[in-house]
C-alpha positions as a Markdown table, in Angstrom:
| # | Residue | x | y | z |
|---|---|---|---|---|
| 1 | Met | -31.5 | 36.4 | 16.9 |
| 2 | Val | -29.1 | 33.9 | 18.3 |
| 3 | Trp | -29.4 | 31.8 | 15.1 |
| 4 | Val | -28.5 | 34.9 | 13.0 |
| 5 | Val | -25.4 | 35.6 | 15.1 |
| 6 | Ala | -24.4 | 32.0 | 15.0 |
| 7 | Val | -24.6 | 32.0 | 11.2 |
| 8 | Val | -22.6 | 35.2 | 11.0 |
| 9 | Ala | -19.9 | 33.7 | 13.3 |
| 10 | Val | -19.7 | 30.5 | 11.2 |
| 11 | Met | -19.5 | 32.6 | 8.0 |
| 12 | Gly | -16.7 | 34.6 | 9.6 |
| 13 | Ile | -14.8 | 31.4 | 10.3 |
| 14 | Asn | -15.2 | 30.4 | 6.7 |
| 15 | Val | -14.0 | 33.8 | 5.5 |
| 16 | Glu | -10.9 | 33.5 | 7.8 |
| 17 | Thr | -10.2 | 30.0 | 6.4 |
| 18 | Thr | -10.5 | 31.3 | 2.9 |
| 19 | Ala | -8.1 | 34.2 | 3.7 |
| 20 | Val | -5.6 | 31.7 | 5.2 |
| 21 | Ala | -5.9 | 29.5 | 2.1 |
| 22 | Val | -5.3 | 32.4 | -0.3 |
| 23 | Val | -2.3 | 33.6 | 1.7 |
| 24 | Glu | -0.9 | 30.1 | 1.7 |
| 25 | Arg | -1.1 | 30.0 | -2.1 |
| 26 | Ile | 0.7 | 33.4 | -2.2 |
| 27 | Glu | 3.4 | 32.0 | 0.2 |
| 28 | Met | 3.9 | 29.0 | -2.1 |
| 29 | Ala | 4.2 | 31.2 | -5.2 |
| 30 | Val | 6.7 | 33.5 | -3.5 |
| 31 | Ala | 8.7 | 30.6 | -2.1 |
| 32 | Ala | 8.9 | 29.1 | -5.6 |
| 33 | Val | 10.1 | 32.4 | -7.0 |
| 34 | Val | 12.7 | 32.7 | -4.2 |
| 35 | Leu | 14.0 | 29.1 | -4.9 |
| 36 | Val | 14.1 | 29.5 | -8.7 |
| 37 | Val | 14.9 | 33.2 | -9.4 |
| 38 | Val | 17.3 | 34.0 | -6.6 |
| 39 | Pro | 19.9 | 31.4 | -7.6 |
| 40 | Leu | 19.8 | 32.6 | -11.2 |
| 41 | Ile | 20.4 | 36.3 | -10.2 |
| 42 | Gly | 23.2 | 35.5 | -7.7 |
| 43 | Glu | 26.8 | 35.3 | -9.1 |
| 44 | Gly | 28.8 | 32.2 | -8.7 |
| 45 | Gly | 25.9 | 29.7 | -8.5 |
| 46 | Arg | 23.2 | 29.0 | -5.9 |
| 47 | Asp | 23.6 | 30.7 | -2.5 |
| 48 | Glu | 21.6 | 28.2 | -0.3 |
| 49 | Lys | 22.0 | 30.4 | 2.8 |
| 50 | Lys | 20.6 | 33.4 | 1.0 |
| 51 | Cys | 17.7 | 31.4 | -0.4 |
| 52 | Val | 16.8 | 30.0 | 3.1 |
| 53 | Glu | 17.0 | 33.5 | 4.7 |
| 54 | Met | 14.7 | 35.0 | 2.0 |
| 55 | Glu | 12.2 | 32.1 | 2.2 |
| 56 | Thr | 12.1 | 32.4 | 6.0 |
| 57 | Ser | 11.5 | 36.1 | 5.9 |
| 58 | Val | 8.8 | 35.6 | 3.3 |
| 59 | Arg | 7.1 | 33.0 | 5.4 |
| 60 | Leu | 7.2 | 35.3 | 8.5 |
| 61 | Leu | 5.7 | 38.1 | 6.4 |
| 62 | Val | 3.0 | 35.8 | 5.2 |
| 63 | Ile | 2.2 | 34.7 | 8.7 |
| 64 | Val | 1.9 | 38.4 | 9.8 |
| 65 | Val | -0.4 | 39.0 | 6.8 |
| 66 | Val | -2.6 | 36.0 | 7.7 |
| 67 | Val | -2.9 | 37.2 | 11.3 |
| 68 | Val | -3.8 | 40.7 | 10.2 |
| 69 | Val | -6.4 | 39.5 | 7.7 |
| 70 | Ala | -7.9 | 37.2 | 10.2 |
| 71 | Val | -8.2 | 39.9 | 12.9 |
| 72 | Ile | -9.7 | 42.4 | 10.4 |
| 73 | Val | -12.2 | 39.9 | 9.0 |
| 74 | Thr | -13.1 | 38.9 | 12.6 |
| 75 | Ala | -13.6 | 42.5 | 13.5 |
| 76 | Val | -15.9 | 43.1 | 10.5 |
| 77 | Val | -17.9 | 39.9 | 11.3 |
| 78 | Val | -18.3 | 41.1 | 14.9 |
| 79 | Val | -19.4 | 44.5 | 13.7 |
| 80 | Ala | -21.9 | 42.8 | 11.4 |
| 81 | Ala | -23.2 | 40.5 | 14.2 |
| 82 | Ala | -23.5 | 43.5 | 16.5 |
| 83 | Ala | -25.4 | 45.3 | 13.8 |
| 84 | Val | -27.8 | 42.4 | 13.5 |
| 85 | Val | -28.3 | 42.3 | 17.3 |
| 86 | Val | -29.0 | 46.1 | 17.3 |
| 87 | Val | -31.5 | 45.9 | 14.4 |
| 88 | Val | -33.3 | 42.9 | 15.9 |
| 89 | Ala | -33.4 | 44.6 | 19.3 |
| 90 | Val | -34.9 | 47.7 | 17.7 |
| 91 | Met | -37.4 | 45.5 | 15.9 |
| 92 | Val | -38.4 | 43.7 | 19.1 |
| 93 | Val | -39.0 | 47.1 | 20.8 |
| 94 | Val | -41.0 | 48.3 | 17.8 |
| 95 | Val | -43.1 | 45.1 | 17.8 |
| 96 | Val | -43.8 | 45.4 | 21.5 |
| 97 | Val | -44.4 | 49.2 | 21.7 |
| 98 | Phe | -46.4 | 49.5 | 18.5 |
| 99 | Glu | -48.0 | 46.1 | 18.7 |
| 100 | Val | -47.0 | 45.4 | 15.1 |
| 101 | Glu | -47.9 | 42.0 | 13.6 |
| 102 | Val | -45.3 | 39.3 | 13.6 |
| 103 | Val | -45.4 | 39.1 | 9.8 |
| 104 | Val | -43.7 | 42.5 | 9.5 |
| 105 | Phe | -41.1 | 41.4 | 12.1 |
| 106 | Val | -40.3 | 38.2 | 10.1 |
| 107 | Ile | -40.0 | 40.2 | 6.8 |
| 108 | Val | -37.6 | 42.7 | 8.4 |
| 109 | Ala | -35.6 | 39.9 | 10.1 |
| 110 | Ala | -35.2 | 38.2 | 6.7 |
| 111 | Leu | -34.0 | 41.6 | 5.2 |
| 112 | Val | -31.4 | 41.8 | 8.0 |
| 113 | Val | -30.1 | 38.3 | 7.3 |
| 114 | Val | -29.8 | 39.2 | 3.6 |
| 115 | Val | -27.9 | 42.4 | 4.5 |
| 116 | Val | -25.5 | 40.5 | 6.8 |
| 117 | Val | -24.8 | 37.9 | 4.1 |
| 118 | Val | -24.2 | 40.7 | 1.5 |
| 119 | Val | -21.8 | 42.5 | 4.0 |
| 120 | Ile | -19.8 | 39.3 | 4.6 |
| 121 | Val | -19.5 | 38.7 | 0.9 |
| 122 | Ala | -18.5 | 42.3 | 0.4 |
| 123 | Val | -15.7 | 41.8 | 3.0 |
| 124 | Val | -14.2 | 39.2 | 0.8 |
| 125 | Val | -14.7 | 41.0 | -2.5 |
| 126 | Val | -14.3 | 44.7 | -1.8 |
| 127 | Gly | -12.3 | 45.3 | 1.4 |
| 128 | Val | -12.6 | 46.0 | 5.0 |
| 129 | Val | -12.8 | 49.8 | 5.3 |
| 130 | Val | -15.4 | 50.1 | 2.6 |
| 131 | Val | -17.4 | 47.3 | 4.2 |
| 132 | Ile | -17.4 | 48.8 | 7.7 |
| 133 | Ala | -18.8 | 52.1 | 6.2 |
| 134 | Val | -21.4 | 50.0 | 4.3 |
| 135 | Val | -22.4 | 48.2 | 7.6 |
| 136 | Val | -22.9 | 51.5 | 9.3 |
| 137 | Val | -25.0 | 52.9 | 6.4 |
| 138 | Val | -27.0 | 49.6 | 6.1 |
| 139 | Val | -27.8 | 49.6 | 9.8 |
| 140 | Val | -29.0 | 53.1 | 9.7 |
| 141 | Val | -31.1 | 52.4 | 6.5 |
| 142 | Val | -32.6 | 49.2 | 8.0 |
| 143 | Val | -33.5 | 51.0 | 11.2 |
| 144 | Val | -35.2 | 53.8 | 9.2 |
| 145 | Val | -37.0 | 51.2 | 7.1 |
| 146 | Val | -38.2 | 49.4 | 10.2 |
| 147 | Val | -39.5 | 52.6 | 11.7 |
| 148 | Val | -41.2 | 53.7 | 8.5 |
| 149 | Val | -42.8 | 50.2 | 8.0 |
| 150 | Val | -44.1 | 50.2 | 11.6 |
| 151 | Val | -45.5 | 53.8 | 11.3 |
| 152 | Val | -47.3 | 52.9 | 8.0 |
| 153 | Val | -48.6 | 49.7 | 9.5 |
| 154 | Val | -49.8 | 51.4 | 12.7 |
| 155 | Val | -51.5 | 54.2 | 10.6 |
| 156 | Val | -53.1 | 51.7 | 8.3 |
| 157 | Val | -54.3 | 49.5 | 11.2 |
| 158 | Glu | -55.8 | 52.5 | 13.0 |
């Protein structure tokens, strides 16, 4: 369980780093546009003060975007880690209460790891709101699957 949470945390850091890198590229592109296009639009030649003001405001905006993206990604990763902890806790209780074999536990734990990786990839590709909804649905589905598997195994064993 600790290993899974650690992996999720490290992946979250990588996602934040990626988000920062993407936003830095956007900042460079916008700064280039500001430095090249603004002087062409302005009458009477290049207005250095205006260029510097616009570039500064763009940089501040980009910093705000980076912070917001990092906070949102961190929140999603924390939700995913919490989901893993909840699912693993449910599995431990199920294993102890129903005396299910460890093989079932390992299979379900592997499924949980796969789900967490998919969720983190989805954060990067799809977006945060959708992913939080997906995390909730996935946790519910995984818990239901665990319970069904346990019930089937208990019935078959008996």
